[in-house]
C-alpha positions in Angstrom: 195.9 21.1 86.4 198.2 18.3 87.8 197.2 14.6 87.7 196.3 14.8 91.2 193.7 17.7 90.7 192.3 16.2 87.6 191.7 13.0 89.5 190.2 14.8 92.7 187.8 16.8 90.4 186.7 14.1 88.1 186.3 11.7 91.0 185.0 13.7 94.0 183.7 16.9 92.2 186.0 19.2 94.1 189.8 20.0 94.5 191.8 21.8 97.1 194.5 24.6 96.3 196.4 25.4 99.4 198.0 28.9 99.7 195.8 30.2 96.8 196.1 33.5 98.6 198.7 35.2 100.8 198.4 35.8 104.4 198.4 39.3 103.6 195.4 39.0 101.3 193.7 36.9 103.8 194.1 39.6 106.5 193.0 42.3 104.2 190.0 40.6 102.9 188.8 39.7 106.4 189.3 43.1 107.6 187.1 44.4 105.0 184.4 41.8 105.7 184.5 42.5 109.5 184.2 46.3 108.9 181.1 45.5 106.6 179.5 43.6 109.6 177.8 40.2 109.6 174.6 40.9 107.4 176.3 40.4 104.0 175.0 38.9 101.0 176.5 39.4 97.3 178.7 41.8 95.8 176.6 43.0 92.8 176.6 46.6 91.6 173.3 47.3 93.2 174.6 46.3 96.5 177.4 48.6 96.4 179.9 46.9 94.0 183.2 45.7 94.9 184.3 46.4 98.5 188.1 46.5 98.0 191.0 46.2 95.6 191.6 42.8 97.1 188.2 41.6 96.0 188.8 42.7 92.4 192.1 41.0 92.4 190.4 37.6 93.4 188.6 37.7 89.9 191.6 36.4 88.2 194.3 34.8 90.4 196.7 33.1 87.8 197.1 29.6 89.7 193.1 29.5 90.1 192.3 30.9 86.6 194.4 28.2 84.9 192.3 25.5 86.7 189.1 27.2 85.8 190.2 27.5 82.2 190.7 23.5 82.0 187.4 22.9 83.8 185.8 25.0 81.2 187.4 23.2 78.3 189.8 25.9 77.5 193.6 26.4 77.5 195.2 27.7 80.9 197.4 30.3 78.7 194.6 31.5 76.6 194.3 35.4 76.3 190.5 35.3 76.5 189.2 33.2 79.4 186.4 30.6 78.7 184.4 31.8 81.8 182.8 34.7 83.4 181.9 35.6 86.9 178.1 35.0 87.9 178.1 36.2 91.3 180.1 36.4 94.6 178.7 35.6 98.0 180.2 36.2 101.4 179.5 33.8 104.2 180.0 34.7 107.7 177.8 34.3 111.0 175.1 36.5 109.5 172.9 36.4 106.5 173.9 33.0 105.1 174.8 31.2 108.2 172.3 32.1 111.0 173.3 30.3 114.3 176.2 28.4 112.4 174.0 25.3 113.1 174.5 23.7 109.7 173.0 24.2 106.2 171.0 22.3 103.8 172.4 20.1 101.3 172.0 21.4 97.8 173.1 21.2 94.2 173.2 18.2 92.1 173.8 17.4 88.4 170.9 18.6 86.5 171.5 16.7 83.4 171.4 13.6 85.1 168.6 14.4 87.6 166.3 16.0 85.0 167.6 15.2 81.6 164.5 16.4 79.9 165.2 20.0 80.8 166.8 22.3 78.2 170.4 23.2 78.7 169.6 27.0 79.3 167.7 25.8 82.4 170.5 23.4 83.7 173.1 25.6 85.2 174.6 22.9 87.4 176.3 20.4 85.1 179.4 18.3 84.8 180.7 16.3 82.0 184.1 15.0 80.5 184.7 14.1 76.8 186.0 10.5 77.1 188.1 11.1 73.9 189.5 14.4 74.4 189.5 14.3 78.2 188.1 18.0 78.1 185.9 19.0 80.9 182.5 20.7 80.5 181.1 22.6 83.4 178.3 24.8 84.3 178.3 26.9 87.7 181.6 26.3 89.4 182.6 27.8 92.6 186.0 28.9 94.1 185.6 29.1 98.0 188.4 31.0 99.6 188.7 30.2 103.3 189.7 33.1 105.5 189.5 31.1 108.7 191.3 27.7 109.7 188.8 24.7 109.6 191.8 22.2 110.0 189.9 20.4 112.8 186.8 19.8 110.8 185.0 22.5 112.9 182.7 23.7 109.9 182.9 25.3 106.7 182.6 23.3 103.4 181.1 19.7 103.3 179.8 17.6 100.5 178.7 14.3 99.2 182.0 13.4 97.4 181.3 12.1 94.0 177.6 12.9 93.9 178.2 15.1 90.9 177.8 11.8 89.1 174.7 10.7 90.8 171.5 9.9 89.1 169.3 10.1 92.4 168.4 13.0 94.8 169.8 13.0 98.4 168.0 11.0 100.8 165.6 13.3 102.7 166.8 12.3 106.1 170.4 13.4 105.2 169.5 17.0 104.0 169.2 19.2 107.0 172.6 19.3 108.9 171.2 21.3 111.6 169.5 18.1 112.7 172.5 15.9 112.4 175.4 15.2 110.0 175.2 11.9 108.1 178.5 9.8 108.2 178.4 10.0 104.4 179.0 13.6 104.4 182.6 14.5 103.6 184.0 17.1 106.0 186.7 19.1 103.9 189.3 20.8 106.3 191.2 23.8 105.1 193.7 26.4 106.5 193.0 30.2 105.8 194.1 31.2 102.2 193.0 27.7 101.0 190.7 27.7 97.8 188.0 24.9 97.3 187.0 24.6 93.8 183.9 22.5 93.2 181.3 22.1 90.6 177.8 22.9 91.9 176.6 19.6 90.3 178.2 18.2 93.5 175.8 18.0 96.4 177.3 20.3 98.9 176.5 21.9 102.3 177.6 24.1 105.1 178.7 22.3 108.0 177.7 23.1 111.6 180.3 25.5 112.8 182.1 24.6 116.0 185.8 26.3 115.5 186.7 28.9 117.9 186.8 31.7 115.2 184.0 33.2 113.1 183.4 31.8 109.7 184.5 34.0 106.9 184.3 32.4 103.3 184.4 34.0 100.0 182.4 32.3 97.1 183.4 33.3 93.7 180.9 31.7 91.4 181.9 31.2 87.6 179.8 30.1 84.5 180.8 29.5 80.8 181.3 32.9 79.2 178.2 32.4 77.2 175.8 31.4 79.9 174.5 32.6 83.3 173.0 31.3 86.6 171.9 34.7 87.9 169.4 36.8 86.3 170.1 40.1 84.2 169.6 42.3 87.5 172.6 40.7 89.0 175.0 40.7 85.9 178.3 42.2 86.4 179.7 44.7 83.9 183.3 45.5 82.8 182.7 48.9 84.2 182.3 47.7 87.7 186.1 47.4 87.8 186.7 50.9 86.5 187.6 52.5 89.7 190.2 49.9 90.7 193.9 49.2 89.8 195.3 46.5 87.5 191.9 45.9 85.5 193.1 44.5 82.2 191.2 42.9 79.3 191.0 39.5 80.9 189.2 41.0 84.1 187.0 42.9 81.7 186.1 39.7 79.9 185.4 37.9 83.2 182.9 40.8 84.2 181.3 40.7 80.8 177.6 39.5 81.0 176.4 36.5 78.6 175.1 37.1 75.1 171.5 38.7 75.0 170.5 35.8 72.9 171.2 33.3 75.7 169.4 35.7 78.3 166.2 35.8 76.1 166.3 32.1 75.3 166.5 31.3 79.0 163.8 33.6 79.9 161.6 32.2 77.2 162.1 28.5 78.5 161.7 29.3 82.1 158.3 31.0 81.3 157.2 28.0 79.4 158.4 25.7 82.2 156.0 27.5 84.5 152.9 27.4 82.1 
């Protein structure tokens, strides 16, 4: 990460990487999404697995993985990444974005909003060690934009800096289909841009008014020893077996969290509902 990226992520909770993927990748990814149709959800094995080689390649793009490594307190050049893929969502005009009218603000720093909850149940967190400068993050998303939103015609929005907030979002601001509060930051991006943000940031889908149809890929990561999704949705190193260029790094990124973490989280979640 350079000084601008560190400042942006630490201050606003997100950063932008322009030209993270090539126009050829954008075209190929979009063609696959278009062929699948609008009623899309996630790319877990129980939903057919990866849809193309290009989707597999996105697991570990060097320019993105170097940033993720630092966001998870690791070294960019380390052989073993300190993060794993938790789940992948595809947002178009279908399942996730009916009528393109605007979404509900969600996210938030669980450690600040609910400090009494055990770490295993707080998947949206952000911290930075004041001495070493190392970041610590829970769920972090890389959103690959496959359509231009340079005129702020929709796509990713957020309440910049809210990953450091101690209060919930005011109720009147939450539903963007009823209006966009002026405090909401609209983040324009050209196709091929990656927006990297902590899920501790309050974020939202803006009403889509661009002439094209929205297509955004959300690759969501956690520390390698943790998880946001449940076991039924875990990826496995074998999921990439049919594809090319699958090395030990990609297999590590696809590896589920330790069973001890899974069991501990399940116990704590059960206790919380009793």
